LOLUM-301982 format. One record per residue: y, z, x of N, C-alpha, C in turn; residue in three letters. Coordinates in steps of 0.001 Angstrom, whole numbers, plus 500000, padded with zeros to 6 digits. Atoms other than C-alpha are relative to their C-alpha. Example, Ala and Ser with C-alpha at 12.3 -4.5 7.8 and 13.67 -1.06 7.14 Angstrom:
! LOLUM-301982
498810500000500890495500507800512300501200500000500900ALA 498810499940499180498940507140513670501090500730499230SER 
END
This chain:
! LOLUM-301982
501334499624499536131492668114356514499034500168498831MET 500880499773501155130159669073353087499489498675499445TRP 500413501292500551130124665497351783499112499228500982PHE 500826500684499006128709664134355050498601500598500038ALA 501307499335499997125948666739355055499218499658498734ALA 500663500372501243125202665932351403499368498615500112LEU 500537501356499853124809662209352157498816499952500943GLY 501090500000499028122640662889355187498752500667499442SER 501156499274500521120420665399353394499345499261498843THR 500602500871501012119947663021350458499035499031500680ILE 500886500891499249118534660586353011498757500703500496GLY 501150499237499500116298663302354476498977500246498901THR 500929499739501100114820664201351068499405498712499454TRP 500558501291500374114410660524350232498816499666500915MET 501101500258499061112309660188353396498849500964499759GLN 501080499026500220110382663404352685499163499615498792LYS 500691500459501206109524662097349211499054498846500339PHE 500811501175499672108299658735350556498935500334501032ALA 500941499697498923106638660240353627498797500791499500GLN 501138499245500536104507662679351632499015499063499298SER 500874500983500637103168659770349583499313499121501040LEU 500598500789498918102598657774352783498837500759500642LEU 501073499187499406100559660643354275498785500046499078VAL 501117499993500949098461660859351108499301498646499951LEU 500606501339499995097931657069351105499130499795501228ASP 500730500204498749096774657199354729498793500914500140LEU 501043499007499728094571660311354536499351500605498765THR 500466499313501203094179661682350960499535501419500332ASP 500413498682499511094141665165352535501125501010499894SER 499058498886499987095897668486351901500303500443501419ASN 499825499535498624095347669365355541501046499162500728PHE 499033500848499302097323666366356818501402500150499421TYR 498683499668500550100161667143354393500558501240500700LEU 499577498787499307100287670612355936500276499755501469GLY 499814500287498579099916669229359473501313499263500237LEU 498738500712499856102850666864358955501175500966499913ASP 498951498975500093105030669774357802500033500867501254ASP 500077499129498826103799671888360698500605499337501231PHE 499512500683498806104541669273363377501499499719499918LEU 498556500206500123108009668618361956500772501275500337SER 499358498719499726108777672329362391499593500608501340GLN 500473499421498744106839672992365618501073500020501085LEU 498933499919498986109751672012367922501015501092499705PRO 499069498936500366111931674438365975499429501345500428ILE 500651498756499583109409677212366591500060500151501517ILE 500094499958498545109165676300370299501360500075500687LEU 498767500214499242112753675422371224501268500523499351PHE 498753499656500671115213676751368666500671501236500605ILE 499378498855499338115733680025370556500869499539501159LEU 499192500595498945116905678006373543501172499248499384ILE 498923500702500692118906675892371086501117500941499601GLY 498979499017500351120703679049369956500839500408501194GLY 499252499682498779121652679957373528500937498856500357VAL 499184501182499692122881676398374098501188499906499039VAL 498917500046500978124935676592370880501094501012500306ALA 499004499013499607126672679715372215500721499617501287ASP 499437500345498696127329678105375596500845498731499983ARG 499418501339499880128341674508374912500659499557498697TYR 499270500562501137130317672328372508499038499729498839ASP 500918500129501141128609672662369118500141498641499320ARG 499787501313500594130151669414367891499152498938500716ARG 500776500979499228128521667408370714498495500201499801LYS 501423499720500204125162669150370287499526499453498661LEU 500384500444501337125096668388366576499997498475499909LEU 499962501464499991126084664746367148498737499423500633THR 501197500507499318123226664210369580498742500240499177ARG 501183499730500829120739665845367239499897498990498863SER 500017501001501077121760663416364471499479498656500514GLN 500443501279499430121168660437366767498493500002500256LEU 501453499906499774117660661669367688499249499817498683ILE 500666500110501294116714662033364021500145498599499408GLN 499818501377500467118180658602363213499005499072500694ALA 500971500808499254116018657047365956498601500146499405PHE 501319499755500569112919658671364442499834499285498660SER 500074500645501320113708657392360927499924498481500138ALA 500038501449499791114392653849362163498634499550500541PHE 501318500335499453111125653892364121498929499954498929GLY 500985499981501079109082654851361074500230498833499037LEU 499696501139500871110882652214358991499420498706500569ALA 500520501210499362109915649516361507498480499941499929ALA 501466499968500028106267650623361662499471499682498599LEU 500442500264501368105942650593357870500303498558499604VAL 499602501362500370107808647297357485499031498967500563PHE 500925500959499380105502645501359930498530500399499832TRP 501354499596500364102420647330358564499156500366501213ASP 500725499512498829101459648949361878499898501527500009HIS 499913498548500008101760652564360762498620500629499873VAL 501190499156500121098987655117361259500473501440499795THR 499638498606500217098910658831360494500556500625501274ILE 499528499422498736099468659569364184501431499568500303TRP 498593500391499882102700657551364180500872500931499164HIS 499226499136500899103914659613361222500143501397500597VAL 499975498645499448102979662913362871500872500070501249LEU 499206500008498770104566661961366207501491499941499702THR 498586500130500322107864660904364656500523501229499256LEU 499602498720500598107926664087362565500327501018501088SER 499752499101498871107711666013365842501321499663500684PHE 498749500427499366110557663955367354501207500433499171VAL 498911499545500865112771664673364334500213501505500128SER 499900498555499830111982668357364734500712500391501283GLY 499291499734498748113235668204368335501510499942499789LEU 498577500084500288116613667061367078500495501197499220GLY 499599498856500819116725669840364499500008501303500793GLN 500095498765499222115764672490367062501308500321500708ALA 498726499770499319119085672012368880501196499792499066PHE 498896500221500933121220670744365998500148501099498970GLY 499956498979501039120292673469363508500855501204500362GLY 499153498861499631121745676476365392501463499600500176PRO 498613500447499813124845674432366295500710499862498661ALA 499383500177501320125477673555362639500249501341499320TYR 499849498713500684124877677063361281501036500877500687GLN 498994499225499275126998678634364034501391499403499814ALA 498724500674500243129738676072363288500605500413498660LEU 499551499736501361129936677070359610501060501096499915LEU 498966498961500100131862680365360095501344499583500599PRO 498738500476499429134493678427362094500820499195499003SER 499335500874500960135375676371359008500614500751498831LEU 499504499230501152136165679188356532500410501393500456VAL 499700498591499718137773682653356522498767500879499783PRO 501168499123500067135317685517356946499715500466498567ARG 500208499481501357135886686795353382499318498971499093ARG 500588501062500818134724683429352005498636499543500508ASP 501233500483499378131595683170354169498807499985499038LEU 501136500094500942129018684125351455500126498827499036PRO 499793501140500903130593681540349139499735498682500724ASN 500205501222499223130561678924351906498524499744500257ALA 501440500140499795126887679598352652499339499510498719ILE 500554500435501286126096679234348948500378498551499706ALA 499560501380500220128157676027348747499219499045500884LEU 500803500822499097126336674656351774498574499871499476ASN 501337500047500588123034675561350119499976499092498775SER 499923500852501184124210673760346983499861498532500375THR 500132501409499597124646670451348816498588499703500473GLN 501362500219499512121259670897350474499041499804498834PHE 500942500064501117119560671424347134500385498963498957ASN 499622501149500812121600668877345199499306498751500527LEU 500682501144499393120084666418347655498509499992499661SER 501411499951500409116611667634346594499777499266498684ARG 500080500743501248117372666097343213500319498524500242VAL 499539501371499803119278663005344333499113499220500969LEU 500858500692499033116965662219347280498747499415499365GLY 501173500562500672113705661896345315500357499013498894PRO 499586500940501042115599660199342476500282498624500615MET 499743501262499309116935657562344835498750499450500651GLY 501233500444499359113610657485346676499059499311499035GLY 500862500625501001111713656690343481500457498579499706THR 499460501321500318114018653774342649499823499034501169PHE 500072500883498833114105652397346197498557499682500353ILE 501411500223499694110349652843346720499420498909499108LEU 500529500975500950109596650820343599500648498629500180VAL 499271501271499994112278648159344018500082499348501374SER 499774500571498671112720647741347792498914500347501013LEU 501096499671499097109670649358349387500238501264500801GLY 499955498731499286108863652439351430500819499926501275MET 499263500120498740110359651130354688501498500167499785ALA 498565499886500281113799650956353056500426501453499868THR 499694498566500088113666654690352272500244500581501385CYS 499868499474498642113189655447355957501228499412500700PHE 498851500645499370115831652930357068501315500608499500PHE 498776499407500544118486654346354711500197501427500489LEU 499870498662499429117718657841355950500568499925501407ASN 499444500168498657118380656629359495501499499766499968GLY 498562500255500117121777655311358418500768501252499588LEU 499283498843500546122635658565356635500419500993501072SER 499629499056498940122718660560359888501361499673500602PHE 498715500387499426125774658595360969501172500513499157PHE 498947499368500787127753660149358083500453501305500653LEU 499663498741499330127588663492359907500693499722501327VAL 499370500356498723128443661840363238501480499673499775VAL 498613500368500294131606660367361682500813501231499596ILE 499282498799500443132561663655359984500313500917501179ALA 499773499147498838132158665583363230501133499485500866LEU 498914500582499213134530663163364923501363500211499345ALA 498742499907500739137165663710362217500502501429499805LEU 499557498637500330137198667479361578500696500665501184ILE 499309499209498986139454669892363464499389501395500015LYS 500614498686499843137881673060364820500909500899500821LEU 499211499086499161139576676184366202499465500017501421PRO 500405500002498591139533676301369992499215501262500317ALA 500796498845499565136876678545371488500548500523501309ARG 499498499398498766137916680983374186499119499577501161ALA 500810500426498860136821679652377588499272501174500648PRO 500780498947499332134134681606379401500602500299501361HIS 499417499583498729135503683604382321498891500527500902VAL 500998499548499045133382684099385422498708499221499917GLY 501285500702499930129845683043386197499140500360498786GLN 500876499767501153127509682613383248498694500624500454ARG 501341499486499690124296684660383212498960498902499811PRO 501090500967500161120989682814383407499697499833498514HIS 500247500298501411120006681150380141498955500937499392ILE 501007499063500504116953683439379839500578501397499791LEU 499327498715500201119217686469380229500738500008498669THR 499335500124501299121307685248377311498996500080498850ASP 501027499982501032118117684707375321499477501415499781LEU 500488498621500123116867688220376065501032500890499314ARG 498952499222500658120224689628374945499915499842498488THR 500134500243501436119830687977371549498760500652499417GLY 501242499393500480116214689121371185500104501519499972LEU 499837498551499955117152692655372210500862500485498835SER 499146499614501132119900692760369576499183500061498716TYR 500816500024501214117447691787366844498991501142500011VAL 501047498976499905114753694185368084500553501397499734ARG 499438498665500144117115697180368073500904500138498776HIS 499205499949501231118949696296364854499022499997498839HIS 501085499848500974116620697618362147500182499099498787ARG 499735500841501166118290695755359290499592498548500266LEU 500295501398499671118030692364361015498510499809500236ILE 501425500118499714114472693007362213499183500019498713LEU 500701499950501296113287693973358703500186498702499239THR 499690501243500695114991690909357265499193498839500567LEU 500763501080499363113343688593359792498522500051499587MET 501415499861500358109876689996359006499751499556498568ALA 500165500397501399110353689534355267500144498491499822LEU 499813501451500090111595685971355744498748499268500470VAL 501227500635499497108515685061357823498893500057498951VAL 501073499828500986106131686469355212500247499153498759VAL 499712500749501229107900684904352238499867498505500229SER 500126501428499729108072681476353886498541499607500208MET 501418500281499751104426681641355027499246499838498687PHE 500741500005501261103246682322351476500610499081498945LEU 499337500781501048105832680346349449500094498509500312ALA 499769501397499664106308677089351379498869499053499592MET 501050500919500468102852675661350485500239499463498593PRO 499674500533501320104213675276346932500656498630500131LEU 499331501286499764106448672482348263499041499008500642VAL 500922500878499275103794671082350595498965499377499076THR 501069500477500885101193670758347815500515499237498782PHE 499477500710501173103534669128345285499401498601499827MET 500622501321500192102185665605345992498580500086499451PRO 501367499860500483098623666832345403499980500469498541MET 499898499588501397099602668641342186500407498818499125PHE 499539501156500772101422665500341019498897498973499816ALA 501035501036500048098452663268341806498758500451499247ARG 501291499557500526095535665443340648500115501028498874SER 499999498879500937096316668732338866500695499639498693VAL 499223500344501201098877667265336439499728498584499521LEU 500282501404500325097253663831336113499746499780498515ALA 500328500160501421096212664497332503501231499706499148SER 498773500224500768099863664198331454500333498526499870ALA 499697501422500039099831660456332048501155499650500919GLY 498943500448499108102413658381333906499484499857501425GLY 500384500208498607102433657779337645500168501289500804THR 499866498845499108102016660296340468501415500087500558ALA 498636500015499465105418659193341828500973500651499020GLU 499104499427501017107132660103338530499811501501499896THR 500255498556500088105431663508338331500518500717501251ARG 499490499387498772106302664218341971501524500085499959LEU 498548499956500126109923663299341297500432501164499110PHE 499609498923500902110084665727338360499781501374500638PHE 500235498731499315108548668531340425501091500284501026LEU 498990499802498955110951668008343333501391500162499385MET 498687499915500637113931667492341023500197501359499333ALA 499885498688500646113212670675339044500192501100501026CYS 499797499002498961112899672677342224501420499923500557GLN 498645500162499499116166671217343495501046500522499033GLY 499057499491501004117981671958340228499984501529499956LEU 500095498545499958116676675518340345500715500579501204GLY 499339499522498788117886675923343919501512499894499885ALA 498559500135500229121329674603342945500497501138499118ILE 499628498900500890121446677140340111500062501321500758THR 500015498773499212120474679944342487501171500087500959GLY 498877500006499053123080678908345059501325500232499287ALA 498758499825500746125804678703342424500158501444499523LEU 499931498604500442124930682164341075500432500915501145LEU 499610499203498837125174683653344579501433499693500391ILE 498647500386499644128341681668345270501046500604499069GLY 499070499402500956130012682933342091500170501493500259LEU 499916498569499695129159686520343044500794500216501282ALA 499247499970498755130414685918346611500031501372500641GLY 499848498723499307131773688931348473499914501194499073GLY 500072498890500951131654691004345273498565500398499685ARG 501414499756500301127845690943345266499598501396500483PHE 500355498632499676126590694545345168498484500141500172GLN 501408499686499768123263695902346477499203498728500306HIS 500626501272499686122337692580348037498575500193500511MET 501332499768499455119346694051349889498981500327498922GLY 500914499658501089117793695573346766499692498781499132ARG 500206501200500792118300692358344851499073499026500720MET 500856500891499225116647690420347679498526500378499826LEU 501385499557500171113473692534347408499495499703498587LEU 500403500292501378113426692125343624499697498519499815SER 500193501448500124113781688351343882498711499565500705VAL 501221500368499278110977688150346454498761500354499189GLN 501132499610500848108620690041344112499822499008498851PHE 500068500957501113109480687737341201499500498640500491VAL 500440501281499465108950684690343423498484499972500176MET 501461499935499888105390685868344105499326499759498658GLY 500572500201501339104690686023340361500129498544499554LEU 499789501404500374106152682530339874498990499098500696ILE 500963500813499244103927681068342599498591500156499422ILE 501294499774500650100869682679341002499884499174498718MET 500028500717501273101741681173337624499950498496500206ALA 500022501437499719102364677724339132498592499544500389PHE 501362500351499617098913677725340709499055499984498813GLY 500854499915501190097385678644337344500276498876499010TRP 499591500954501041099308676081335248499413498606500228SER 500404501409499984097881672662334395500826499196498999THR 499125500646500985100608671833331858501282499549500689THR 498819500490499272103405669606333251501287500732499659PRO 498736499372500365106271671154331247500088501426500535LEU 500005498638499461105248674688332224500154499973501516LEU 499885500113498536104839673618335862501422499673500418SER 498615500343499674108296672024335867500913501213499826TYR 499184498807500230109815675208334394499789501039501097LEU 500294499031498941108045677403336956500604499576501330LEU 499413500491498756109178675181339822501519500191499974VAL 498556499773500142112755675389338480500333501472500278TYR 499776498567499769112559679206338391499724500368501458CYS 500286499768498585110970679183341845501138499529500886GLY 498848500477499237113903677118343124501155500987499961GLY 498955498972500108116346679733341792499679501178500912ILE 500400498830499212114376682551343430500081499707501494ALA 500001500322498575113963680762346755501426499907500539PHE 498651500156499492117634679847347066500768501310499987MET 499368498686500008118807683304346036499527500817501199ALA 500566499286498858116474684763348669500616499515501301LEU 499428500559498773117744682390351365501475500355500129PHE 498556499767499929121448682793350504500312501454500310SER 499738498585499752121298686584350419499601500401501412MET 500447499620498661119278686919353635500914499423501069SER 499152500630498991121446684446355545501406500598499980PHE 498691499344500083124671686067354268499976501335500734SER 500116498713499321123453689456355497500004499807501511ILE 500044500274498560122669687987358928501377499612500516VAL 498710500487499514126001686159359266501060501108499991GLN 499007498945500084128018689193358184499741501128500999LEU 500349498884499130126162691617360448500106499673501482ALA 500112500399498595126149689606363696501374499723500597VAL 498726500315499344129094689520366175500052498529500435PRO 499796501418499714130547686091366992499339499563501301GLU 500524500409498694129436686075370644498480499898500022GLU 501460500078500082125786686476369579499533499119498849LEU 500340500672501251125918684302366464498968498897500185ARG 500927501113499799124157681205367834498589500479500274GLY 501329499503499629121299683217369318499295500686498828ARG 500633499287501112120677685482366322499678499042498864VAL 500282501000501027120976682561363891498763499188500367VAL 501186500756499585118393680673365968498726500803499790SER 501169499149500244116006683645365748499698500044498501ILE 500180500045501460116575683740361988499364498679499580TYR 500538501301500361115831680017361801498538499847500428MET 501426499982499636112563680542363700499198500672498899VAL 500682499295501098111605683052361007499953499135498745ALA 499907500789501219112788680770358211499181498720500084LEU 500623501314499873111492677459359536498602500080500596ARG 501308499893499372108454678753361441498910500491499066GLY 501012499450500898106698680778358762499473498974499020GLY 500391500987501005106656677896356270498957499005500463GLY 500992500985499564104874675177358272498678500607500445PRO 501266499347499630102327677630359687499232500360498733ILE 500639499701501278101644678796356137499455498748499341GLY 500462501259500581101393675160354999498733499508500692ALA 501178500435499246098892674389357767498773500826499619LEU 501115499116500346096718677433357009499567499779498553VAL 500323500202501414096933676946353249499386498627499759SER 500579501335500132096212673216353607498543499968500403GLY 501397499935499552093032673986355520499117500620498911TYR 500810499325501010091773676422352865500025499263498657PHE 499936500762501255092957674177349999498965498882499978ALA 501047501018499948090537671484351192498613500618499799ASP 501282499312500196087727674080351097499874500490498559ILE 500004499488501367088643675704347774500766499020499113PHE 499151500946500715091537674053345901501435500442500171SER 498582499663499866095324673892346038500431501031498957ALA 499601498975500966095773675832342747499496501400500354PRO 500545498695499630093481678635343959500812500636501120THR 499241499475498865095388679003347222501393500436499564ILE 498677499610500467098733679084345396499950501321499253MET 500120498724500703097526681896343127499797501151500975MET 500225498959498985096298683887346134501297500294500750VAL 498753499802499257099572683307348047501028500774499171ASN 499051499302500853101672684428345078499674501475499853GLY 500412498601500125099645687600344616500299500776501279ALA 499741499333498718099926688428348326501490500263500195LEU 498558499819499829103711687901348315500514501151499144LEU 499583498904500868104175690242345350499512501347500536ALA 500558498750499479101893692884346911500705500445501278LEU 499286499659498765103631692723350305501370500595499672VAL 498680499486500383107021693242348639499894501417499436THR 500209498658500531105716696228346684499695500997501110LEU 500350499107498892104246697683349874501230500373500818ALA 498767499716499256107622697405351648500852501018499258VAL 499178499093500803109404699159348798499389501404499963VAL 500679498709500134106809701933348370499966500756501323VAL 500114499351498697106439702609352119501333500439500587SER 498687499669499473110199702855352713500411499181501206GLY 499685500839498862110110700182355446501288499215499790LYS 498810500777500287112913698354353676501219500829499677GLY 498883499117500340115287701351353459501319499494500552SER 498752500533499433117830699748355800500503498809499205SER 499609501159500802117793696607353682500533500431498640LEU 499565499556501336118118698487350378501384500660500043LYS 498684499372499904121252700187351716501131498990500000SER 498961501037499981123104696848351869500599499820498604MET 
END
């Protein structure tokens, strides 16, 4: 599963690299970069809670297989439109939405499947290892995307991504999973199951605090990734070279930083002490890094800041997700994980959309400095007010 997910995610980042340049070629707009991110995540915001209930009710292997096929269809469709030169921005936005539909039901199934593959004591390490493959692909995807874009064209990037989803389909057919206990008696209505998951989060102070912090951090931090094509094309243009090369270095440095962060968390594993306090510290530092990135116009400094931001972001994700997985009972895992994913995946695209709108009015660097300052101030406010006391006790 790890190698299959790595191959598939390399394809996804290859497409993201090429697609961001395609959106800029079609529109030359920060707003449309943010809108593309938003529409790719909108189905997750709308349907992932239902996806979590479905993941608790039905065969997670089948759900994940179908989600891969939906995303493959979307990638093949975009490849055809680009190849025959019929693509418009609305085609790109629509297919981003379709891919998001697949992720809305596949994401909870995959994350809920993960604890079935390892012993409980190894779960933090497994989450970190899974994060490592995701972020290793952030380096390998743009690297491969740069070569393929130049040598074979943009349509090939999308076509290869479509093929990569079948690696996961094959792996799912091969792995052996422990049998799940059959449900006895009549199942409650799907909305009743959903309310049970929401009620658990609402009355579990630790989980509720964690969800709120994840939403805020993603809302303010994700525009750093969204605006990378604009920084590569305009802000760092004085460094020379092509925008594609500068974008590759930005994405690669962030990916390398995320790999470093995941490995550090993975090495600590179950021995990691005061995880909640460390999470708050990392979130504060991430705000300072985002501020500095918005201020920098020097490529080497920007690459270093993006690398440090990748470490901070992955440490934040790994620690928060480990806390959720360790705190939630198995029978509620799919639902609570889906709520966590709404927080994780929903805050970012909404923040990208809002920041993209204001970046066209002011500038992308200005918005990044404001977002970083707000993230640092929010974290300080949580610590000073005592709202994060349940988290600091972890």
